[in-house]
N, C-alpha and C positions, 0 to 999 in steps of 0.2 A: 781833109787835112791840108793845111796850107803848106806850100812848098817851102822848104828851108832856104832855097836859093832865090825865092821871089823877093824882089826889092820893092817895098812899099814906102811911100812917103807918108808923113803924118796926115796930110790933107787927103790923100787918096784913101787912107785907112778910115778916116772920119766919114768920108763919103760912102765907103763900103758899109760902115756901121749904120749910117742913117738909112741908106737904101735897103740894106738887109733887114733892119729892124721893122721897116714898113712892110716888106714883102714876105718875110719869113721869120716872125718873132721867135718861134720855137727854136730855130737854129741858134739864136743868141742866148738861149738858156743852157746851151751845151758848155760845160765847164772847160773842155779842151779848147773850144773856139774862143771863149773869153780870155783864157790864158794866152793863147796865140796872139790875139789882138793886143793884149796888154804888153806882151814882149815887143811887138812891132812899135807900139807907141813909145815904150820906154827906151828902145834901142833901134831907132830908125836906121835903115840901110845907109851905108856911107856912099 
């Protein structure tokens, strides 16, 4: 579970997605993870 307090930049999140998709594709099939990433992209930390 991603920390609610973690501050991700869109670029950092994209890199996380690319690296994660290469190393652990099954993790990115998890609905909660997809939703968490979508929230970060839609609402980047200020």
